[in-house]
Structure formats: C-alpha cells, structure tokens
N, C-alpha and C positions, 0 to 999 in steps of 0.2 A: 546667564544667559535663561529667560526662564518661556517656557513652553506653554501655548494655550489657546485657545477655539475662539474664534471669530463672532459673538452673538450676532454684533448686531454694528451696522455700522449708518453714520447720520451726521449730515453735514463735515465731511473731512476727519473725523472721531471712529476709531474702532472701539467695539467694548468685549476686551478679551478678556472669557473665563480664566482664570489660572488655580487650580485647589491650594498654590504657593503664597497667595494674597490670602490677610486681613479678611477679604469683604469679599473674592475670589473673583469679583467683574474689576478691571484695570480701563483707566480711558488711558490709548494709547494712539497716537501721529506716526503717520508715512513717515520713515526716513525718507532723503531728499533722492536718495540714490538711486530708489527703487521707483521713486515716481521718475527719473528721468531716463527710467531702464521701461518705465510704462508697462510695468507688470501690476497684472490687471490681480486686484481683491476681493474675495465673495466672500458670504456669510457664510462662515460652516470650515473657515481655508484653516488647518492647524499654522500659527504660524512662533517665530522664534523674538522675543522683545525684552529689552535691557530701559530701565530709568524711562517708562511712557514710553518709548518709541521701536515699533516696529522693524527689525532688522533684515528678518530672511520668513521667503512664505517657503510650506513645509507641502512633497508633495501629494496631490489630489491623486484619491483613490478613481472621483467620477465629480462630475458638474453638466449643470442646467443651466443655460441661459436667459430663458424666459420662467419661470422669477430666477433670480441670479443667486444660486445656493450651490454650495459646495460640498462633498465627504457624505450624500445622501446613502441609507438603506434602499427607502421605499418611497416612493409616491402616492400620494394619495388623492386621485380626482373627485372632488365637491363638489353637485350638481343639486338642482332647487327640483322636487318634484313640483313644485307651484311656488309663484312669486318668488324669484322669475320662472316664465313656467320654461320646460325642459327642451332645449336643444340640442337637435343629434346632430349638428354640423357642429357646435360647439365643442358639444361631447367627443366625437370623434376628432376633433382637431387635439386635444389634448391627449390622448389616448395616442395619437399618431406623433405626437412630441417624443412623451414618455418612452415609446416603444422605439423612437430612434436614438434614444440618449439610452437604451437597451438596460431599465432601470423595473424593476419589481414594481407594476401596480396595480392597487385599489379602487377600485369605482366605489363611494360613497353619495348615497342619494339623499340628500336631509330635506326636510320641511314635511319630511312622510305624514303630518297632522292633518297639515290643508289638503291631504287631498284623500278625498272618496271613493273615486275611481280607480280600480285596479288595473285599467288598461293598463297602464303606462308601467307600471311595475311588471305586470304579464309579457310586454312588449320588450320591457332593458334583459327582463333575464334569457328572452326567446334570440337575441340579438346577443347581449357578450358572454353568458352561459357558456356556451360551447366554443365562444375564443379562448376561454379558460383563464377567463378574470374573476377575481376575487369578488362581490358585489355584498354590499352592506345597506339596511336602510335604516334612517333614524330620525330623531328629533330631540334639537337642542331645548327642546320648551318641554315636551312631555316628559324627555327621559327616556324616550324607544330606544334602544341601540346601544345604547352608551357602553354599556358592558364590555358586547363584542369589539364595539370601536376602543377601546380601553384596553386589550389584548391584542388588537390589531398594531395597536401602537408600543407593546412591552418590547424591551431591550433593542432597540430600532431608533437609529433616526429618522424619521418620516415629514415628510412636505406637502403641506396642504397645497394645490392648487385649483383655484376655480374663478367662475367671473366674481365680480362685486354684490354684493347679497344674497349669495347661497345661503351662508350662515358658517363660513370657516372658524371667523371669530367668536361666534357664541356655542359652537362646537369647541372649541379649547376652553372657550368659559365654565362648560358645564362639567369637566371630565378635571381641569385643574384649581379650581376655586378665586381663579387670579380672576377681575376684571376687567374685559380690555372694549374700547367703546364700539356699539354697534349701533348700525342704524337700519331702520324701515325699508324697504326697496318704491324705489317713488310712484306713487299715482298718476303720473301726467306720464311717466314715461316706460312704465311698468318695467325697468331694470336699476337695478343696486347703483345705489352708491356706493363709494371711497370712504372705506373707515382706518383701514390698516396702509399704511403709507410704505413703509417698506419692512423689509426679512426683516424676521427676527426669531433666532429661537428660543423656544420656552424648555426648561427642563419640567421636566415631569417626575421624571426620581431622578436616579442614580443612573442609569442604565436606556431612560427613555427620553429622549426629545425630540417636539413638533415645534415644525418648521413654519410661522401663519407668514403668509403673504399677502400683499394686496393683489388685489382680483385685475382683470386686462383681459382684454377681446380679440386686442391686434396682431396675436399670434400670425405668420403667414409663411407660409412654404416657398418662401426665395430665396431660400438656400440650397434646394434641390436640381434637378436637371428631373422634366417631366419621366424620363424611365425608370428611374431611380425611386420613385411617389410608391408604387404596386409593394412595396417591401416593408411597408409601413401596415399593410396593409395580409396579415396572413392568410384571409379564405379568397384574396384575389391572387397572392403571389401564388401561392400551391397552382394555379391551372399553368403560366406562365411559358412555363416549358414546352407546352401544347401546340402553344400561337405559330402561326407556321411564319411570324419575322420574329427575332429575337430582340428588335427594341418595339417590339406592340405595345402600345398603351391604352389598347381595350373600351378604346371610345369610339374610332372611324371605321378600322380596317379591317379588313376582310380574311375571314379565317383565323377569326381570333375565338381560343377558346374560352375564358374568359367571360364574352357574349352569348357565351352558348349554355354559357352554365349561370345566367344572372337568375335562373330561378333559384339558384341553391344561395345566394346571396344577397343578402337586404335591401333592403333598398337606401333605404339611409343612408349605409356604407358606403355602395354604391357612388350616389350621388355627389357621400363625402369627398371620396376619393378621385372623382373630376372634376370639382373644386379646387382641390388639391393640386391639382395637375395645370389645370390654370396657372394658378398662382403662381409655378416651379417653371413656367414657360419665361417667364423675367428674367429670371435668374439667370435663362438658357443664351437672352439673349443681350446682355450684361456681360456674360463670359464669350460672346462668339465672337467677338470682335476687338477681347482687352484681354490681353497677359493675366493670369491668376497669380504668380511670384510675386510677392511683397519677401520684402529685406527686412529683418528683424530690428527692433531698437538695441540686443543685449546677446548677448554670446558665454557659451560655458567653457573654460580653458579651465582643465585638471579641478572639474567639481566646485568654479567659481567663476560666479556671474559676475560679469564688468560692463559696461556702456560699449554698444558697437559705433564704431564712427559711418558716417555715412561715407556713400561712395564721392557725391559730391562733397563736401566735406575731405574728406580722401584726396580726392585732385587737386584741391584749392590748397592743401596741403604741400601738396606734388610740385606746385607751380612756383608757389612763394621759398620751399628750396633751391627752386632755381634759380631763381631769380637773386637771390642772397649768394648762390656757386660766381655768378655770370656778375654779378657787384664785389666782389672779391678778386675777382680775374682781373676787371677794368683798374680796380685799386690798386694792385700788383703792378699793371703794366705801367700805369702813372709815376709809382715812386720810385 
C-alpha cells in the first residue's frame, strides 16, 4: 500500500503525489466502498492507495469547505487594490471564514501598480493591523513585494482565497515560473472572470506548497446562529460581556456595550457584521422547527470503517425475517 497526497481532483479522477512513483503523480479512482460510505475527499487529503485505487482517507489536521481543501497551514486572502475595486464587505467575509476555521491568515493586496492613491493602503493598515493581521502589498506585473510573498510561503502549505480577477494565478506564475492561464477583468461588469476551475496544490519546493483556487463570491453565513457571528469579529466580541443581555446582537438592543463603543470599531467592519447576522437568521429559521440530528452513512468499529445500514433498511430486514419465521411455522403445521 502506498501513501500520498491528493494534488488535484478532476472528473472523478484523483491525482496523488507519491514519492515512490517514477512520475511522482499517480492518477487514481475512488474505491466503490468509499463512495457508498459517502466519504468526502478533498484536495490536500493524504490517502492510502494501491494499483490506482484509493483505499483509505487518512485523518485530517484541518479543512475548509470554500474552497474545499484539507491539511493547510495558512490562508492567504488575496484582494485587488484596483480592477476590481476593493470591497471591504467581501474582504471581511473571507477574513471571518478564516477565523471560523481558526487557521492563520495573511492579507495580500495585489495590483498595487494600478493605484496612485495611498488612501486605500492607509485605510487597510488602520483597520487590520490593530487586529493582528500580517499585511502584504504586491504587484505580480512589476514584481513588487514578491520576495516577501515567497518568504510567507516558505515551509508551509498555503491556500490562496479571493474573488475572480484579483490576480491569484498571476502571483503564482510570477514566483513559480509556471504558466497558469489568466484573464483581464471584464470591462462590462468590472469583475474578474473565472480562469482557475478547480483547486490544485502546486509544489514550489520540497517544503513549500501553494493551493490555487477558483474565485467565488457567494459565501454566506447560513450555518451559524445570529448570536455566534460576533465571535468572528474580535473587536466586537470583546465588548459582549458588558452588554445587558447575554444574547445581544448589538444592533437594536438597549444597553449594548458594542453600540456604546462604535467609535472604536471601523464602520465597514460593523456593516459587515450586520450583513452576516442577517444571513445567519436564515439558518436560525431553518433549524427552528427541524431536528438537526442526522444518521451517518458509515460507522467505525475496531478502527475499521464499514457501511452503516439505515434505520429504514434495518426495519425492512426485520419485517422480512418475521415473515419468513411465520411462513416456516405455517409450513410446519401443514406437514
């Protein structure tokens, strides 16, 4: 049995990096038993495989669902200073998702060559430096900040997150020498167009890897309850214990310590918080009248994973067994 890491998933094929292989990359398929168990397989997963078939998914140290990647050390959130225009709502969305997964985060602002106005740069530092984030400005075209970008990647597996058109692939091209396809920002919509279609781990050297991801903008906080959203904003959460009500949402409530200290919280951060609370209310309504308990499709017995028979199928099997018993009794009476 060989062990390797999944570098790319495409059309039910899994491309596994394995040092034991002559070509290092082995094209694999997933065993049917794993499909029946409905086990999720992510780029970045370490797996055991044999003869081109993945037999086992090894335990993950962490994972994120958007983009779907496992076993990462750092999230680098890439935004554009210009083209497309910097959206603080979108930036705060990515930052909050990274904080939810409790993974080290770096903020990278690309296309610095397109802006002659330092206002955006000054605003970025004033908001995010006090929150403890490392901030990096780069230009993939002019080579500005690339040495610092390489240093951040050194010895780590880093995933690049960001909207389409911010220059994630251009940054990878600039530091790696490979040629990932890129496109200009659409003049009609002012937004980037998708060039990267799937997640892929790219080896920079033996100890440094970078994950190129598709751009996306439809992340939503529809998996948290409203009173949990403030945990994603440290400058808001630190006042929560001073609020009159323990379930305070810091929006319309009276005697709210957060509202009393709004002058110390950046306006774009508070506006993002409110937007995410509204999204989380959808989840609250969803679970309000529904049970959240679900039955898993597999079980672990003595460190061995096996398919779990559903309750409905178990009940059906019991009924069939009873019918057979009664049939045997009836047959015996007539003999």
